[in-house]
TORGULUM-437010 format. One record per residue (C-alpha): residue in one letter; chain; x, y, z. Coordinates in nm, 4 decimals, decimal comma. Each point is the difference from the previous one (the first is absolute). Example, Ala and Ser with C-alpha at 12.3 -4.5 7.8 and 13.67 -1.06 7.14 Angstrom:
% residues 2
REC type mol       c1       c2       c3
REC    a   A   1,2300  -0,4500   0,7800
REC    s   A   0,1370   0,3440  -0,0660
//
This chain:
% residues 190
REC type mol       c1       c2       c3
REC    m   A   0,0118   0,0108   0,0048
REC    s   A   0,1355   0,3325  -0,0961
REC    l   A   0,0152   0,2836   0,2371
REC    d   A  -0,2728   0,1864  -0,1790
REC    n   A  -0,2487  -0,2722   0,0745
REC    q   A   0,0628  -0,0470   0,3756
REC    f   A  -0,2342   0,1658   0,2468
REC    f   A   0,2979   0,1215   0,2120
REC    y   A   0,3175   0,1310  -0,1500
REC    t   A   0,2809   0,1925   0,1553
REC    i   A   0,2065   0,2350  -0,2155
REC    k   A   0,3750  -0,0321   0,0463
REC    p   A   0,1217   0,3664   0,0145
REC    e   A   0,3724  -0,0689  -0,0613
REC    s   A  -0,0824  -0,2003  -0,3225
REC    l   A  -0,2408   0,2633  -0,1253
REC    k   A   0,2440   0,2667   0,0986
REC    t   A   0,2662  -0,1751  -0,2101
REC    v   A  -0,2291  -0,0143  -0,3101
REC    w   A  -0,0772   0,3738   0,0429
REC    e   A   0,3689   0,0992   0,0394
REC    n   A   0,1031  -0,2184  -0,3036
REC    f   A  -0,2582   0,1633  -0,2230
REC    s   A   0,0890   0,3605   0,1445
REC    k   A   0,3590  -0,0791  -0,1222
REC    r   A  -0,0995  -0,1240  -0,3246
REC    i   A  -0,1862   0,3387  -0,0711
REC    n   A   0,2663   0,2140   0,1566
REC    g   A  -0,2501   0,1084   0,2576
REC    k   A   0,0168   0,0917   0,3744
REC    f   A  -0,1370  -0,2805   0,2299
REC    d   A  -0,1230   0,0807   0,3440
REC    f   A  -0,1302  -0,2544   0,2674
REC    k   A  -0,1605   0,0943   0,3263
REC    e   A  -0,1183  -0,2089   0,3025
REC    s   A  -0,2402   0,1527   0,2373
REC    i   A  -0,1575  -0,1279   0,3060
REC    r   A  -0,3762   0,0638   0,0551
REC    a   A  -0,1151   0,0655   0,3500
REC    n   A  -0,2508  -0,2449   0,1508
REC    v   A   0,0724  -0,2418  -0,2854
REC    n   A   0,2161  -0,3221  -0,0083
REC    g   A   0,1556   0,0473  -0,3483
REC    p   A   0,2200   0,2554  -0,1761
REC    i   A  -0,0677   0,1975  -0,3131
REC    y   A   0,2416  -0,0301  -0,2876
REC    t   A   0,0122   0,2803  -0,2732
REC    y   A   0,1744  -0,0567  -0,3227
REC    v   A   0,0738   0,2943  -0,2303
REC    i   A   0,2048   0,0456  -0,3325
REC    l   A   0,0547   0,3411  -0,1542
REC    s   A   0,1146   0,0028  -0,3555
REC    h   A  -0,0817   0,1330  -0,3549
REC    l   A  -0,1625  -0,1641  -0,2869
REC    d   A   0,0579   0,1770  -0,3304
REC    d   A  -0,0785   0,3594   0,0730
REC    c   A  -0,2142  -0,0762   0,3167
REC    k   A   0,0709  -0,0253   0,3707
REC    l   A  -0,0697  -0,3361   0,1159
REC    k   A  -0,1080  -0,0974   0,3576
REC    i   A  -0,0745  -0,3711   0,0987
REC    h   A  -0,1478  -0,0363   0,3307
REC    q   A  -0,1473  -0,2696   0,2361
REC    t   A  -0,0682  -0,0367   0,3685
REC    v   A  -0,0456  -0,3478   0,1684
REC    y   A  -0,1632  -0,0448   0,3278
REC    i   A   0,1279  -0,3031   0,1886
REC    n   A  -0,2575  -0,1821   0,2169
REC    p   A   0,1588  -0,2871   0,1839
REC    g   A  -0,2313  -0,2822   0,0140
REC    s   A  -0,2124   0,1034  -0,2883
REC    n   A   0,0250   0,1228  -0,3542
REC    d   A   0,2422   0,2939  -0,0641
REC    q   A  -0,1492   0,2864  -0,1786
REC    p   A   0,1724   0,1651  -0,2991
REC    t   A  -0,1411   0,3264  -0,1386
REC    p   A  -0,0185   0,0047  -0,3748
REC    q   A   0,3343   0,0488  -0,1686
REC    e   A  -0,0274   0,3396  -0,1584
REC    y   A   0,1915   0,1427  -0,2989
REC    t   A  -0,0213   0,3521  -0,0353
REC    l   A   0,1397   0,1809  -0,3071
REC    s   A  -0,0089   0,3913  -0,0349
REC    r   A   0,1307   0,2596  -0,2340
REC    e   A  -0,0927   0,3477  -0,1313
REC    n   A  -0,2489   0,0070  -0,2688
REC    s   A  -0,1329   0,2593  -0,2313
REC    s   A  -0,3189  -0,1875  -0,0920
REC    d   A  -0,2790  -0,1320   0,2147
REC    t   A   0,0092  -0,3698  -0,0112
REC    h   A  -0,2224  -0,2393   0,1885
REC    f   A  -0,0801  -0,3621  -0,0245
REC    h   A  -0,2177  -0,1883   0,2702
REC    i   A  -0,1274  -0,3627  -0,0255
REC    w   A  -0,2228  -0,1456   0,2642
REC    r   A  -0,2439  -0,2915   0,0678
REC    k   A  -0,3438   0,1209  -0,0581
REC    g   A  -0,2373   0,0336   0,3017
REC    f   A  -0,3613  -0,1326   0,0105
REC    f   A  -0,1672   0,3258  -0,1307
REC    e   A   0,2571   0,0238  -0,2934
REC    k   A  -0,0723  -0,3452  -0,0959
REC    l   A  -0,3862   0,0411   0,0333
REC    f   A  -0,0201   0,3128  -0,1947
REC    g   A   0,2990  -0,0573  -0,2495
REC    l   A   0,2087   0,3057   0,1245
REC    n   A   0,3612   0,0649  -0,0677
REC    k   A   0,0495  -0,2555  -0,2863
REC    a   A   0,3446  -0,1146  -0,0781
REC    d   A  -0,0697  -0,0848  -0,3666
REC    t   A   0,3082  -0,2317  -0,0486
REC    g   A  -0,1685  -0,2490  -0,2145
REC    n   A   0,0486  -0,2625   0,2828
REC    p   A  -0,3482  -0,0775   0,1139
REC    e   A   0,1151  -0,1086   0,3542
REC    i   A   0,2111   0,3195   0,0690
REC    d   A  -0,2669   0,2264  -0,1610
REC    t   A  -0,2570  -0,1508   0,2433
REC    n   A   0,2149   0,0093   0,3191
REC    f   A   0,2263   0,2928  -0,0267
REC    s   A  -0,0132   0,3732  -0,0534
REC    l   A   0,2696   0,1912  -0,1915
REC    k   A   0,0363   0,3793  -0,0197
REC    t   A   0,3080   0,1510  -0,1930
REC    n   A   0,0638   0,2990  -0,2140
REC    n   A   0,2920  -0,1662  -0,1785
REC    k   A  -0,0866  -0,1872  -0,3155
REC    k   A   0,3361  -0,1616  -0,0087
REC    l   A  -0,0505  -0,1575   0,3523
REC    e   A  -0,3502  -0,0950  -0,0783
REC    e   A   0,1222  -0,1817  -0,3164
REC    l   A   0,2915  -0,1644   0,2055
REC    f   A  -0,2398  -0,1330   0,2433
REC    k   A  -0,2385  -0,1439  -0,2579
REC    t   A   0,2828  -0,1653  -0,1947
REC    n   A   0,2565  -0,0996   0,2517
REC    e   A  -0,1175  -0,3289   0,1678
REC    k   A   0,2576   0,0014   0,2768
REC    l   A  -0,0770   0,3398   0,1007
REC    r   A  -0,3609  -0,0545  -0,0046
REC    n   A   0,0192  -0,3131   0,1975
REC    l   A   0,2018   0,1668   0,2593
REC    l   A  -0,2130   0,3092   0,0303
REC    t   A  -0,3154  -0,1982   0,0351
REC    s   A   0,1456  -0,2309   0,2634
REC    s   A  -0,1225   0,0340   0,3469
REC    a   A   0,3591   0,0057   0,1164
REC    y   A   0,0832   0,3284  -0,1690
REC    l   A  -0,1249   0,3465   0,0116
REC    f   A   0,1280   0,2648  -0,2584
REC    f   A  -0,0620   0,3529  -0,0902
REC    i   A   0,1573   0,3151  -0,1726
REC    e   A  -0,0892   0,3655   0,0877
REC    t   A   0,1346   0,3382  -0,0462
REC    r   A  -0,0253   0,2703   0,2715
REC    k   A   0,1830   0,3365  -0,0033
REC    r   A   0,2050  -0,1019  -0,3126
REC    v   A   0,1389  -0,3260   0,1729
REC    l   A  -0,1045  -0,3335  -0,1564
REC    t   A  -0,0324  -0,2792   0,2426
REC    m   A  -0,0348  -0,3732  -0,0777
REC    k   A  -0,0614  -0,2408   0,2871
REC    l   A  -0,0136  -0,3778  -0,0293
REC    k   A  -0,0769  -0,1900   0,3171
REC    r   A   0,0457  -0,3858   0,0370
REC    t   A  -0,1338  -0,2005   0,2788
REC    g   A   0,2149  -0,2663   0,1750
REC    i   A   0,3770  -0,0018   0,0336
REC    v   A   0,2637  -0,0290  -0,2712
REC    k   A   0,1641  -0,3372  -0,0063
REC    s   A   0,2757   0,0833  -0,2411
REC    i   A   0,1546   0,2550  -0,2033
REC    d   A  -0,2088  -0,1400  -0,2933
REC    d   A  -0,3005   0,1450   0,1723
REC    f   A   0,1484   0,3505   0,0004
REC    d   A   0,1064  -0,0519  -0,3604
REC    s   A  -0,3394  -0,0928  -0,1144
REC    d   A  -0,1515   0,3106   0,1521
REC    i   A   0,2703   0,2392  -0,1168
REC    e   A  -0,0507  -0,1370  -0,3618
REC    i   A  -0,3672   0,0863   0,0215
REC    l   A   0,0766   0,3700   0,1257
REC    k   A   0,2745   0,0351  -0,2591
REC    l   A  -0,2694  -0,1215  -0,2649
REC    v   A  -0,2345   0,2713   0,1133
REC    l   A   0,2592   0,2709   0,0354
REC    n   A   0,1168  -0,0582  -0,3596
REC    t   A  -0,3637   0,0369  -0,1045
REC    i   A  -0,0666   0,3292   0,1484
REC    k   A   0,3275   0,1771  -0,1083
//
C-alpha cells in the first residue's frame, strides 16, 4: 500500500527538506526552512520556501506542514507564485461550477469537451490562453484536477500567476512537472 492510500501518514521533514533544497539548487534559488513550535499543540510547524526567477518573473514556492503526532500530518497546498510588471490587464480563472451555475448554465467554458464544459467555468480575456487550455490536454487535465488551483490576474500593473497543488512533493520530478506547466503558460502570454 502506498503512503497516499494510508489513513495515517507521517511526513518526514528531513527528506522533504532535502527535495526542496535540491530543487532550489537546480533552479539557482534561495531555499529557506523554518521550524516553529505551536503553543498548546504537540507537533511543530515546518515551512519550506524557495525564492528564484522563472524567465522574467519572480518565483516563490511555499508550503507549510503541520505535524500532528499520532494522527495525520497536515500540509497546506504547495503554492507557486509568479509575478512581474505587465502593461496589459490579463486574467484567467478556472473553477468547478457550483449548483446554480450548473442549473442555469452560467459561466460556460466552451472548450468542446462536454465533461469540462458541464463541470467547469472559465473566464479569461486572453484568447491565446483560452486556445492553449482548449488544445493542450496535459494543461487541461491538470487545471481541472481537484489537486490543483490556478489563476492569473493583473492588479496595479503587476501580473500574478498562482498554481496551488495539494499534498506534498515526493521528488524533484513533481517540481519539474509544475514548472513545465508554468513555463508553458508564461510563453503563451508573452
